[in-house]
C-alpha positions in Angstrom: -15.7 30.2 17.0 -18.3 27.8 18.3 -21.6 29.2 19.6 -24.6 27.8 21.4 -26.2 27.1 18.0 -23.1 25.4 16.6 -22.8 21.8 17.6 -19.3 20.3 17.7 -20.3 17.4 15.5 -22.7 17.0 12.6 -26.2 16.5 14.0 -27.3 14.0 11.4 -26.0 10.9 9.5 -25.0 11.6 5.9 -24.8 7.9 5.1 -28.5 8.1 4.3 -27.7 10.2 1.3 -26.8 8.0 -1.7 -23.3 8.3 -3.2 -21.6 7.1 -6.3 -19.9 3.7 -6.1 -16.3 3.3 -7.4 -17.4 2.1 -10.8 -19.8 5.0 -11.4 -17.1 7.5 -10.3 -14.7 5.6 -12.6 -16.9 6.2 -15.6 -17.0 9.9 -14.9 -13.2 10.0 -14.5 -12.8 8.2 -17.8 -15.0 10.8 -19.5 -12.8 13.5 -18.1 -9.7 11.7 -19.2 -11.0 11.4 -22.8 -12.2 15.0 -22.9 -9.0 16.4 -21.4 -6.9 15.2 -24.4 -5.4 17.9 -26.7 -7.4 18.6 -29.8 -6.5 16.1 -32.5 -5.7 13.3 -30.0 -8.4 10.6 -29.9 -6.8 8.0 -27.7 -9.3 5.2 -27.0 -11.9 6.8 -29.3 -10.7 4.7 -32.3 -13.7 3.4 -34.3 -14.4 0.2 -36.2 -15.0 2.2 -39.3 -12.2 4.8 -39.5 -14.1 7.4 -41.6 -16.7 8.0 -38.9 -19.5 6.5 -40.8 -20.6 3.8 -38.3 -22.5 3.9 -35.0 -19.3 4.1 -32.9 -18.1 7.3 -34.5 -16.7 10.2 -32.4 -20.0 12.1 -32.5 -21.9 9.3 -30.9 -19.3 8.7 -28.2 -19.2 12.4 -27.3 -23.0 12.7 -27.3 -23.6 9.7 -25.2 -21.0 10.7 -22.6 -22.6 14.1 -22.5 -26.1 12.6 -21.8 -24.5 10.3 -19.2 -23.0 13.4 -17.5 -26.3 15.2 -17.8 -28.4 12.5 -16.1 -25.7 12.1 -13.4 -25.7 15.9 -12.7 -29.5 16.1 -12.7 -30.3 13.0 -10.6 -27.3 12.2 -8.5 -25.0 15.2 -8.1 -27.2 18.2 -8.7 -25.2 21.0 -7.0 -21.8 20.2 -8.6 -22.1 22.8 -11.3 -18.4 23.5 -11.2 -17.6 19.9 -11.9 -20.0 19.2 -14.7 -20.1 22.5 -16.6 -16.5 22.3 -17.9 -16.9 18.6 -18.8 -20.0 19.2 -20.9 -18.5 22.4 -22.4 -15.4 20.4 -23.4 -17.5 17.7 -25.0 -19.3 20.4 -27.1 -15.9 21.9 -28.0 -14.8 18.5 -29.4 -18.1 18.0 -31.2 -17.3 21.1 -33.2 -13.9 19.9 -34.3 -13.6 19.1 -38.0 -12.5 15.6 -37.4 -15.9 14.8 -35.9 -18.1 16.0 -38.8 -15.9 16.1 -41.9 -17.2 12.6 -42.9 -20.3 14.5 -44.1 -18.6 15.9 -47.2 -18.2 12.4 -48.6 -21.6 11.2 -47.3 -23.4 14.1 -48.9 -22.5 12.7 -52.4 -24.9 9.9 -51.6 -24.5 6.3 -52.7 -26.3 3.1 -53.6 -26.3 1.8 -50.0 -29.3 4.1 -49.2 -30.2 5.2 -52.8 -30.0 2.0 -54.8 -31.3 3.6 -58.0 -28.7 6.4 -57.9 -26.9 6.8 -61.3 -24.5 9.6 -60.5 -23.2 11.2 -57.3 -24.8 14.4 -56.0 -23.0 17.7 -55.8 -21.4 17.6 -52.2 -21.5 20.1 -49.4 -19.4 20.2 -46.3 -21.9 22.0 -43.9 -23.0 19.2 -41.6 -26.2 21.0 -40.4 -27.9 22.6 -43.4 -29.5 19.4 -44.9 -29.8 15.8 -43.7 -27.3 14.5 -41.2 -29.5 14.5 -38.2 -27.1 12.0 -36.7 -24.8 15.0 -36.2 -27.1 18.1 -36.0 -29.6 16.4 -33.7 -26.9 15.4 -31.2 -25.3 18.8 -31.3 -28.6 20.4 -30.7 -29.3 18.3 -27.6 -25.8 18.7 -26.2 -26.1 22.5 -26.4 -29.6 22.4 -25.0 -28.6 20.3 -22.0 -25.8 22.8 -21.4 -28.2 25.7 -21.4 -30.8 24.0 -19.2 -28.4 22.5 -16.6 -26.3 25.6 -16.1 -28.6 28.4 -17.2 -26.0 29.5 -19.6 -27.0 31.1 -23.0 -23.5 30.7 -24.6 -24.8 28.5 -27.4 -28.1 30.3 -27.7 -26.4 33.5 -28.8 -26.4 34.3 -32.5 -23.3 33.0 -34.2 -22.1 31.0 -31.2 -21.8 27.6 -33.0 -19.0 27.9 -35.6 -17.8 25.0 -37.7 -14.6 25.6 -39.6 -14.1 23.7 -42.9 -10.4 24.1 -43.6 -8.7 21.1 -45.4 -5.1 21.9 -46.1 -4.9 21.0 -49.8 -8.5 21.0 -51.0 -10.8 23.8 -51.9 -10.7 27.5 -52.7 -10.1 28.6 -49.1 -11.6 28.2 -45.7 -15.3 28.1 -45.1 -17.1 28.7 -41.8 -20.6 27.5 -41.1 -22.2 29.7 -38.4 -25.3 28.7 -36.3 -26.6 28.9 -32.8 -28.8 26.4 -30.9 -32.1 27.9 -32.1 -31.0 28.2 -35.7 -30.0 24.6 -35.7 -33.4 23.7 -34.3 -35.1 25.8 -37.1 -33.1 23.9 -39.8 -34.2 20.6 -38.2 -37.9 21.6 -38.1 -37.8 22.8 -41.7 -36.6 19.4 -42.8 -39.1 17.5 -40.7 -41.8 19.5 -42.4 -40.3 18.8 -45.8 -40.3 15.1 -45.1 -43.9 15.0 -44.0 -42.9 14.9 -40.3 -41.4 11.4 -40.4 -38.1 12.9 -39.4 -34.8 14.2 -40.8 -32.4 12.0 -42.8 -29.3 10.5 -41.3 -27.7 9.3 -44.5 -29.1 10.6 -47.8 -32.7 9.3 -48.3 -32.7 7.4 -45.0 -34.7 8.5 -41.9 -34.0 6.5 -38.8 -36.2 6.6 -35.7 -33.3 6.7 -33.2 -31.5 9.8 -34.5 -34.7 11.9 -34.4 -35.3 11.4 -30.7 -32.4 13.7 -29.6 -33.6 16.9 -31.3 -37.1 16.3 -30.0 -35.8 16.2 -26.4 -33.8 19.3 -27.2 -37.0 21.1 -28.4 -38.6 20.3 -25.0 -35.7 21.7 -23.1 -35.7 24.8 -25.3 -39.4 25.3 -24.8 -38.8 25.3 -21.0 -36.3 28.2 -21.4 -38.3 30.2 -24.0 -41.8 29.8 -22.5 -43.0 28.2 -25.7 -44.6 24.9 -26.6 -43.1 24.0 -30.0 -42.6 20.3 -29.1 -46.3 19.6 -28.6 -47.1 20.4 -32.2 -44.1 18.5 -33.4 -45.0 15.4 -31.5 -48.5 15.4 -32.7 -47.3 15.4 -36.3 -44.4 13.1 -35.7 -46.4 10.4 -33.9 -48.9 10.5 -36.7 -46.2 10.1 -39.3 -44.6 7.1 -37.4 -48.0 5.3 -37.7 -48.8 6.3 -41.3 -45.4 5.3 -42.5 -45.1 2.1 -40.4 -41.9 3.1 -38.6 -42.7 0.9 -35.6 -43.2 -2.7 -36.7 -45.9 -5.1 -35.3 -43.1 -6.9 -33.5 -42.2 -3.8 -31.6 -39.0 -3.1 -33.5 -38.1 0.1 -35.2 -37.7 -0.3 -38.9 -34.3 -0.2 -40.4 -35.0 3.2 -41.9 -37.7 5.0 -44.0 -36.5 5.5 -47.6 -38.0 8.8 -48.8 -37.7 7.4 -52.3 -39.7 5.3 -52.9 -41.5 6.2 -49.6 -41.2 2.9 -47.8 -40.0 1.7 -44.4 -37.5 -1.1 -44.7 -37.7 -4.0 -42.2 -35.5 -4.1 -39.2 -32.2 -6.0 -39.3 -31.1 -5.6 -35.6 -32.4 -4.6 -32.2 -29.6 -2.2 -31.1 -31.2 0.8 -32.9 -34.6 -0.1 -31.3 -33.0 -0.2 -27.8 -31.1 3.1 -28.5 -34.3 4.8 -29.7 -36.4 3.6 -26.8 -33.8 4.8 -24.2 -34.7 8.3 -25.3 -38.2 8.0 -26.8 -39.2 6.8 -23.4 -39.0 10.4 -22.3 -42.1 11.4 -24.2 -43.7 8.0 -25.2 -43.1 5.8 -22.1 -46.4 3.9 -22.3 -45.6 2.5 -25.8 -42.0 1.8 -25.0 -42.8 -0.1 -21.9 -45.8 -2.0 -23.3 -43.8 -3.3 -26.3 -40.7 -4.3 -24.2 -41.2 -8.1 -24.3 -41.7 -8.0 -28.1 -38.7 -6.0 -29.1 -36.2 -7.6 -26.6 -37.2 -11.2 -27.6 -34.0 -12.9 -28.6 -31.7 -10.0 -27.8 -32.1 -10.4 -24.0 -32.6 -14.0 -23.1 -33.5 -15.6 -19.8 -32.8 -19.3 -19.7 -32.3 -21.4 -16.6 -32.2 -18.3 -14.5 -29.3 -16.8 -16.6 -29.9 -13.4 -18.3 -27.7 -12.7 -21.3 -27.5 -10.2 -24.2 -27.2 -12.0 -27.5 -25.2 -11.1 -30.6 -27.3 -9.5 -33.4 -27.4 -12.4 -35.8 -27.9 -14.9 -33.0 -30.8 -12.8 -31.7 -32.3 -12.7 -35.2 -32.1 -16.4 -35.6 -33.6 -16.9 -32.1 -36.5 -14.6 -32.9 -37.2 -16.6 -36.0 -37.1 -19.9 -34.2 -39.6 -18.6 -31.6 -41.9 -16.5 -33.7 -42.0 -18.7 -36.9 -41.1 -22.2 -35.8 -42.8 -22.1 -32.3 -39.6 -23.0 -30.4 -39.7 -22.1 -26.6 -38.0 -18.9 -25.7 -36.8 -20.2 -22.4 -34.9 -23.2 -23.7 -31.2 -23.6 -24.0 -31.8 -25.8 -27.1 -33.4 -22.9 -28.8 -30.4 -20.8 -28.1 -28.0 -23.5 -29.4 -30.0 -23.8 -32.6 -29.9 -20.0 -33.0 -26.1 -19.8 -32.5 -25.6 -22.6 -35.1 -28.0 -20.9 -37.6 -26.2 -17.5 -37.2 -22.7 -18.7 -37.9 -22.9 -18.6 -41.7 -24.3 -15.1 -41.7 -21.7 -13.9 -39.3 -19.0 -15.2 -41.6 -20.5 -13.4 -44.6 -20.7 -10.2 -42.6 -17.0 -10.3 -41.8 -16.3 -9.4 -45.5 -19.4 -7.5 -46.5 -20.1 -5.3 -43.5 -17.5 -6.2 -40.8 -18.9 -3.9 -38.1 -20.8 -5.3 -35.2 -23.8 -3.3 -33.9 -23.6 -1.2 -30.7 -25.4 -3.6 -28.5 -23.8 -3.3 -25.1 -24.1 0.4 -24.8 -27.5 0.8 -26.4 -29.2 -1.9 -24.4 -27.5 -0.6 -21.2 -29.0 2.8 -21.9 -32.5 1.5 -22.4 -32.5 -0.9 -19.5 -31.4 1.8 -17.1 -34.1 4.2 -18.4 -36.8 1.5 -17.9 -35.5 0.5 -14.5 -35.0 -3.1 -15.6 -32.6 -3.7 -12.7 -32.3 -7.4 -13.0 -31.5 -7.3 -16.7 -29.1 -4.4 -16.4 -27.3 -5.9 -13.4 -26.8 -9.1 -15.4 -25.4 -7.3 -18.4 -23.0 -5.2 -16.2 -21.8 -8.2 -14.3 -21.2 -10.0 -17.6 -19.2 -7.0 -18.8 -17.1 -7.1 -15.7 -16.5 -10.8 -16.1 -15.9 -11.1 -19.9 -15.2 -7.7 -21.4 -11.9 -6.7 -19.9 -12.9 -3.8 -17.6 -9.9 -1.5 -17.5 -8.8 1.2 -15.0 -6.6 3.9 -16.4 -5.7 7.1 -14.5 -8.7 6.5 -12.2 -11.1 6.0 -15.1 -13.1 2.8 -15.9 -13.8 1.7 -19.5 -14.1 -1.4 -21.6 -11.4 -1.5 -24.4 -12.1 -2.3 -28.0 -12.1 -6.0 -28.9 -12.9 -6.9 -32.6 -13.2 -10.6 -31.8 -16.9 -11.6 -31.7 -16.9 -14.8 -29.7 -14.2 -16.4 -27.5 -13.4 -20.1 -27.5 -16.4 -20.8 -25.2 -18.9 -19.0 -27.4 -19.1 -16.0 -25.0 -19.8 -12.8 -26.7 -16.7 -10.7 -26.2 -16.9 -8.1 -28.9 -16.5 -4.5 -27.7 -16.5 -1.2 -29.6 -15.7 2.2 -28.3 -19.2 3.7 -28.2 -20.2 1.1 -25.7 -16.8 0.8 -24.0 -16.2 4.5 -23.5 -19.6 5.9 -22.9 -22.7 3.6 -23.4 -22.1 1.2 -20.5 -21.1 4.1 -18.3 -24.4 5.7 -19.1 -26.2 2.6 -18.0 -24.5 2.6 -14.7 -25.0 6.3 -14.0 -28.6 6.7 -15.2 -31.7 6.2 -13.0 -35.1 4.7 -13.8 -37.0 7.3 -15.8 -33.9 9.4 -16.0 -34.7 11.1 -19.3 -38.4 11.1 -18.7 -38.0 13.0 -15.4 -35.9 15.6 -17.1 -38.5 15.9 -19.8 -41.3 16.4 -17.3 -39.3 18.8 -15.0 -36.4 20.4 -16.7 -34.4 22.8 -14.5 -35.4 26.4 -14.9 -33.6 29.6 -14.1 -35.7 29.7 -10.9 -34.6 26.1 -10.0 -30.9 27.1 -10.2 -31.4 30.5 -8.5 -33.0 29.0 -5.4 -30.4 26.4 -4.4 -26.6 26.4 -3.7 -24.0 25.2 -6.1 -20.3 24.1 -5.8 -17.6 25.9 -7.7 -13.9 26.1 -7.6 -12.9 22.5 -7.9 -13.1 20.1 -10.9 -12.1 16.6 -11.9 -8.9 18.1 -13.2 -7.9 18.8 -9.6 -7.6 15.1 -9.0 -10.7 14.5 -6.9 -13.7 12.3 -7.7 -17.1 13.4 -6.4 -19.4 10.9 -4.8 -22.0 13.2 -3.3 -23.1 16.6 -4.2 -26.6 17.5 -3.1 -28.8 20.1 -1.3 -31.2 19.1 1.4 -33.8 21.8 1.3 -35.5 20.7 4.5 -32.3 20.6 6.6 -30.7 23.6 4.7 -27.6 21.5 4.2 -25.1 21.3 1.4 -23.6 17.8 1.4 -20.5 16.9 -0.6 -18.2 13.8 -0.5 -15.0 13.8 -2.5 -11.9 11.8 -2.7 -8.6 11.8 -4.7 -8.5 9.2 -7.4 -4.9 8.3 -6.6 -2.7 8.1 -3.4 -0.9 11.2 -2.1 -1.9 14.4 -0.4 -4.4 16.5 -2.3 -5.8 19.9 -1.5 -9.0 21.5 -2.8 -11.0 24.7 -2.1 -14.7 24.3 -2.5 -16.7 27.5 -3.1 -20.3 27.1 -1.9 -22.2 29.7 -3.9 -25.7 31.0 -3.8 -26.2 30.6 0.0 -28.9 32.6 1.7 -27.6 35.4 3.9 -27.0 34.2 7.4 -24.8 32.0 9.6 -23.5 28.7 8.2 -21.6 25.9 10.0 -19.0 24.0 8.1 -18.4 20.4 9.1 -15.6 18.3 7.7 -15.7 14.5 8.3 -18.4 15.2 10.9 -16.6 17.7 13.0 -17.3 21.5 13.1 -14.6 23.2 11.1 -15.7 26.8 11.0 -18.7 29.2 11.2 -19.4 31.8 8.4 -21.6 34.8 8.1 -22.4 34.4 4.5 -23.7 37.0 2.1 -23.7 34.8 -1.0 -21.3 31.9 -0.3 -18.4 30.4 1.7 -15.1 28.7 0.8 -13.9 25.5 2.4 -10.4 24.2 2.0 -9.9 20.4 2.5 -6.8 18.3 2.5 -6.8 14.6 1.8 -4.2 12.6 3.6 -3.9 10.1 0.8 -4.8 6.4 0.4 -7.9 7.7 -1.5 -9.4 9.1 1.7 -13.0 10.2 1.5 -13.8 13.7 2.7 -17.3 14.7 3.8 -18.1 18.4 3.7 -21.4 19.7 5.0 -22.4 23.3 5.1 -25.4 23.6 7.4 -27.6 26.7 8.1 -27.7 27.6 11.8 
């Protein structure tokens, strides 16, 4: 019933509130499509190196799409708890599957790739958390820390809540289960950082990478915000000191390849993708250094010549840097780029047989550029991806399918691996400037979540994409825009939870639908007439 305080039409224009564009919504839909697969199905996840030992392994794809969903929820769609919680929960579930972490049993033997003086293999262990392997444990820690912070849910903070089942069918003396929780994983990581003189925890045996140690550090900050502690301050003081003492950041701004605990030496960088990946997350706590060194570490990798911005292939970028830094060639010359491409060809041919895996450039640079707010560079890379990298829509989801060819007949870089194509480029589109930094500085607290509404009752599994989902505190307005991803009539019931007691007007597509006397929340049923019709729902305090 309409009252004198209930206008017939919405009294303000919601077009002033940003909404996701179709490509951003398409990336979220693709994440949903991947995560909705039955356990054991990994369609589109398939990696360059089938044993999960390269940078496009399942764990990295799952982690990066989790971080993409986290920044989207935090910055763009903050009240859509019912949409994001099951997505991130499903990503954690898949992260715990044996197919994701069983590579570690073989890797734990060690090998001459990272321990060149090794004479016999070590005794292996299957537990992927207890020692080394920060490239799994660090991501698992941050994924579960994001889950706790974003949704004020202690599921993975409870003792014994993280369970990893080691159960090969025809190997071993029976099943083993490795049992942890978020804080016990953090304790294992801190123990190893201290044992390694605070330079970080190993990824592969004997090898400490800068990038993989950023994720547990962010998790420690989020955990501090929930526990009322300040563990991360002491860790960062020791860690930054170790980075300097052990020369982990080179004079040219690049992260070293890795720090070899034996013989206690940082090996020089071979590519820029790890530096970009590290800086996308290190920026959260070390933004001044990451920004000040930008021109140095992106030289050759991101070129701007004759007004054209391009991301260069790893070996081409290395040759370009050498031509500029050693030979004095101009960095803005097409001739320098031509020379670099010619110089890189022999090395690329050698790599096809020795190490036939391209670095994860598209996704890692997209993540970094979005975090630093380098809009011109990020736009150029995304436009290139849409022109040359076969953007594909499937079941409403957008991704860039795997392509093992490095260059096309016109020398365009067309290589695509699933870490970038499934999750990394999507992260770049969905993140905002200072996305991780703002979360670091102001993580959501229990009080944050207790003092604003949230949307429950409808998820991406119901066939709707969500373009808006925000709370305007000044207007006391819940604002949601959704649309079905395919044609046909679709129904949804939105539960608007955690409303203050009182009268609330419900508007659908600008017209007053109903009035509710709320105690904690209201339900709104909407029906889309098809043709991907957008539906605007506003719940406004009288």
